[in-house]
C-alpha positions in Angstrom: 0.1 -0.1 -0.1 1.6 3.3 -0.6 1.9 5.8 1.6 3.1 9.2 2.0 6.9 9.4 3.4 8.2 11.6 6.1 11.1 13.8 5.1 14.1 11.5 5.5 17.7 13.8 5.1 19.1 10.7 3.5 17.2 11.2 0.3 18.6 12.4 -2.4 17.1 15.3 -4.0 17.1 17.0 -7.3 18.5 20.5 -6.8 16.0 23.3 -8.0 13.5 21.0 -8.7 9.9 21.8 -7.6 7.1 19.3 -8.2 4.0 20.5 -10.5 0.9 21.3 -9.0 -1.5 18.2 -9.0 -4.2 18.1 -11.8 -6.4 15.3 -12.7 -7.3 13.3 -15.4 -10.4 14.4 -16.1 -9.3 18.3 -15.5 -6.2 17.1 -18.2 -8.8 15.7 -20.7 -10.7 18.7 -20.9 -7.8 21.2 -21.5 -5.7 18.7 -23.8 -5.4 20.2 -27.4 -6.3 24.0 -26.3 -4.7 26.8 -28.5 -2.7 28.6 -26.0 -0.7 25.2 -25.3 2.6 24.7 -27.3 3.0 21.7 -29.3 5.5 20.0 -27.3 2.8 20.4 -24.2 0.3 19.0 -26.1 2.2 16.0 -27.3 3.7 15.2 -23.7 -0.3 15.5 -22.6 -1.2 13.4 -25.2 1.2 10.6 -24.3 0.6 10.6 -20.7 -3.3 10.7 -21.5 -3.1 7.8 -24.2 -4.0 5.0 -21.9 -6.3 6.7 -19.7 -9.5 5.1 -20.7 -8.4 1.5 -20.4 -6.6 1.8 -17.0 -8.0 -0.9 -14.8 -8.6 0.3 -10.9 -5.8 -0.8 -8.3 -3.7 1.4 -6.4 -2.1 4.1 -7.7 1.1 2.2 -8.9 1.7 -1.3 -8.9 5.5 -2.4 -8.7 5.6 -5.6 -10.4 9.7 -6.2 -10.6 12.9 -5.0 -10.9 15.6 -6.4 -13.4 19.3 -5.8 -13.3 20.6 -6.1 -16.5 24.7 -6.5 -16.9 26.1 -5.2 -20.3 28.0 -8.4 -20.5 26.9 -10.3 -23.9 24.4 -13.3 -23.3 23.9 -12.6 -19.4 20.5 -13.0 -18.4 19.0 -10.2 -16.0 18.6 -10.8 -12.7 15.0 -10.7 -11.8 13.4 -9.6 -8.2 9.8 -10.5 -8.1 8.3 -7.5 -6.2 4.7 -9.0 -6.3 3.3 -10.8 -3.3 5.3 -11.6 -0.1 8.7 -10.1 -0.6 9.7 -10.7 2.8 12.4 -13.4 1.4 14.3 -10.6 -0.8 15.1 -9.1 2.8 17.1 -12.6 3.9 21.0 -12.0 3.7 21.0 -16.1 2.5 18.8 -14.6 -0.9 21.6 -12.2 -2.2 22.3 -11.7 -5.6 26.0 -12.0 -6.7 27.7 -9.8 -9.2 30.5 -9.7 -10.6 32.8 -6.7 -9.7 33.2 -3.8 -12.0 30.9 -5.3 -14.6 28.4 -2.1 -16.3 24.9 -2.8 -15.3 21.3 -0.9 -15.2 18.3 -1.1 -13.4 15.1 -1.4 -14.9 11.6 -1.2 -13.1 8.5 -2.6 -14.4 4.9 -1.2 -12.8 1.5 -0.5 -13.3 0.0 2.9 -13.1 -3.8 2.9 -12.6 -6.4 6.3 -12.5 -4.3 9.4 -12.2 -0.9 10.6 -13.7 1.9 9.9 -11.0 4.4 12.7 -11.4 8.1 12.9 -10.5 8.8 9.0 -10.0 12.0 8.2 -9.1 14.0 5.3 -8.1 16.0 5.9 -4.6 18.5 3.6 -3.0 20.4 3.3 -0.3 23.1 0.6 0.6 24.7 -0.5 3.7 27.3 -2.7 5.1 26.5 -3.6 8.6 25.2 -0.4 10.4 26.9 1.8 8.5 25.9 3.2 5.4 27.8 3.4 2.0 26.0 5.4 0.2 22.9 6.6 -1.7 21.3 7.6 -4.9 18.3 8.7 -6.2 16.9 8.6 -10.1 14.1 10.5 -11.6 12.5 8.4 -13.9 9.6 10.7 -15.2 6.0 10.8 -15.2 3.9 8.2 -16.4 -0.1 8.1 -17.0 -2.4 5.3 -16.5 -2.5 2.6 -18.7 -4.0 -1.0 -18.9 -0.4 -2.3 -19.6 2.9 -2.8 -17.6 5.5 0.4 -18.2 8.8 0.1 -17.7 11.4 2.8 -16.4 15.2 2.6 -16.9 18.3 4.0 -14.4 21.4 5.6 -16.3 23.8 2.5 -16.6 26.8 2.6 -13.7 29.6 0.2 -13.0 29.6 -2.3 -9.9 32.6 -1.1 -7.7 35.8 -3.5 -8.0 39.1 -4.3 -5.9 39.8 -6.7 -3.1 37.9 -3.7 -0.8 34.6 -3.6 -2.8 34.2 -7.5 -2.5 31.8 -8.2 -0.1 28.4 -8.4 0.7 25.8 -5.3 1.1 22.0 -4.5 2.0 20.3 -2.2 -0.5 17.2 -0.4 0.4 15.1 0.4 -2.6 12.3 2.5 -2.8 9.7 3.7 -6.0 8.3 7.1 -4.9 6.9 9.9 -6.3 6.7 13.6 -6.4 4.4 14.1 -3.2 6.6 11.6 -1.0 4.3 8.7 -1.6 6.4 5.6 -1.4 4.7 3.1 -3.6 7.0 0.2 -3.1 9.8 -0.2 -0.7 11.8 -3.3 -0.7 15.2 -4.6 1.1 17.8 -7.1 -0.9 20.9 -8.0 -0.5 24.0 -8.0 -3.0 27.1 -9.8 -3.2 30.1 -8.1 -5.1 32.6 -11.0 -5.9 35.4 -11.7 -8.6 32.8 -13.3 -10.8 29.0 -14.4 -11.3 27.3 -17.0 -9.0 27.3 -20.4 -10.5 
C-alpha cells in the first residue's frame, strides 16, 4: 500500500526541482489540445493520457519487478519479483551475486492506475552492517495510467571493483513520487565478487 513518506535527510533530492501542481485526469482531458498550449506540451499530455480510458482499478502504482541488466553479452538479467510477499528478499541468504566492475542498469516494471503519477523516482541506500555506504536517486519521469505494464530505466553504472569492493551489502530501494508517496519499498542483498554466481 502506498503511503506518504516523511522527510528523510538521507534521500537524494534533485537540486532546484519543484514538483508541479497536481492536476486530475479529467481536468487534463478537458484542456487537451487548447490553442494556447505549445506543441510540445500537447504531445506530452497526449502521451500521458494515451491509455487513461483503458486503465483498470487498483492502487495508484503497482510495482511488479526489478531487473538488473548486465552489459556482458549473453547474461540473463537478475529478476527481483516484487509482487506478493517479498520478505524473502530481505534475507541475506538470498543475496544476488554480481561480478565486480561490470556495467549494469536497473529496470523497473510497474502499472499506473487511475491518475497521472508525476516525478516517479528510484532511490537506493546501501549498507555494510550498520554503516551507510551511499545513496542514490534517479528521476524516472511522469507516467499516465495504462492497462499494460510500463518500464523505467536508471542510467547505466558500474559495480565497484577491487579487494575492498568485494563484499555483501544490504540495499534498501524505494519507488517514490513527487508527493513523497512511497509506492514500493524493498530490502535486498547484493554480493560483489570476482565472478558471477555459478
